[in-house]
C-alpha positions in Angstrom: 0.0 0.0 0.0 1.3 3.4 -0.9 0.2 6.9 0.0 -2.5 8.4 -2.2 -1.6 12.1 -2.7 -5.1 12.8 -4.1 -6.9 12.0 -0.8 -9.1 14.8 0.6 -6.7 15.6 3.5 -3.7 16.0 1.1 -5.9 18.3 -1.0 -6.8 20.3 2.2 -3.1 20.6 3.1 -2.3 21.9 -0.4 -5.1 24.4 -0.2 -7.1 22.9 -3.0 -10.1 22.2 -0.7 -11.1 24.7 2.0 -11.4 23.9 5.7 -12.4 25.7 8.8 -9.0 26.0 10.2 -8.4 25.9 14.0 -4.6 25.7 14.1 -1.6 25.3 11.8 2.1 25.1 12.3 5.1 23.3 10.5 3.9 19.9 11.7 0.1 19.8 11.7 -3.1 21.3 10.5 -6.3 21.2 12.6 -9.8 22.0 11.4 -13.4 21.3 12.3 -15.0 18.1 11.1 -17.8 18.7 8.6 -20.0 16.1 10.2 -19.4 16.6 14.0 -20.2 13.7 16.3 -19.9 15.8 19.5 -20.3 19.5 20.4 -16.6 19.9 19.7 -15.2 17.8 16.9 -11.9 18.6 15.3 -9.4 16.8 13.1 -5.7 17.1 13.4 -3.5 15.9 10.5 0.3 15.8 10.1 1.8 17.6 7.2 3.8 14.6 6.1 2.5 11.8 3.8 1.5 9.1 6.3 -1.3 6.7 5.6 -2.3 5.9 9.2 -1.0 5.8 12.8 1.1 2.7 12.0 2.8 4.4 9.1 3.3 7.6 11.2 4.7 5.6 14.1 7.2 3.8 11.9 8.3 6.5 9.6 7.9 10.0 11.2 11.1 11.4 12.5 11.2 12.4 16.2 10.9 16.1 15.5 7.8 15.6 13.3 6.2 13.2 15.8 6.8 15.5 18.7 5.5 18.5 16.7 2.4 16.6 15.8 1.5 15.5 19.3 2.2 19.0 20.7 -0.2 20.4 18.1 -2.8 18.0 19.2 -2.4 19.2 22.8 -2.5 22.9 21.7 -5.7 22.3 19.7 -7.4 20.6 22.7 -6.4 23.6 24.8 -7.5 26.1 22.2 -10.9 24.3 21.9 -11.4 24.4 25.7 -11.6 20.6 26.1 -8.3 19.9 27.9 -9.5 20.5 31.4 -12.7 18.4 31.4 -11.3 15.8 29.0 -12.0 14.6 25.5 -11.9 11.5 23.3 -9.0 11.0 20.9 -9.7 8.6 18.0 -7.5 7.4 15.2 -9.2 4.8 12.9 -6.7 2.6 11.2 -7.2 0.8 7.9 -10.2 -1.1 6.8 -11.1 -3.0 10.0 -10.6 0.1 12.0 -13.0 2.1 9.9 -10.5 4.5 8.4 -12.2 6.5 5.6 -9.4 8.9 4.5 -6.0 7.3 3.9 -4.0 10.1 5.6 -3.2 9.7 9.3 -5.5 11.9 11.4 -6.9 12.1 14.8 -10.4 13.1 15.9 -10.7 15.2 19.1 -14.2 14.9 20.4 -15.4 16.8 23.5 -17.7 19.4 25.0 -19.8 16.7 26.7 -19.5 13.4 28.5 -18.6 11.0 25.7 -20.3 7.9 27.0 -19.1 4.3 26.3 -16.1 3.7 24.0 -18.1 1.6 21.6 -21.9 1.4 21.4 -23.4 -2.0 21.2 
């Protein structure tokens, strides 16, 4: 499997598709999810070409990895969900329900999130 540079998040990073930006630095871009599943629902994506969390974990250099996770923390603080808590989700590949083949995390908060997986 190789990275698809035409995925929607790659296009957002290149500015070809607009997003409602929350935060951006050299390592990450954060924006609001178009179909929120909680009162606060943001996506944070790294600026490198990583298909999923496994690819990111194996191939991102230490500076990029640290920069990405610091961006996640900054976004949570910016959105006001750090103090009371939030859910962080990264779906991985087909069985994990990943829809866009670019590593990303969902930050969901603004309310009690309930059980991890609904039955």
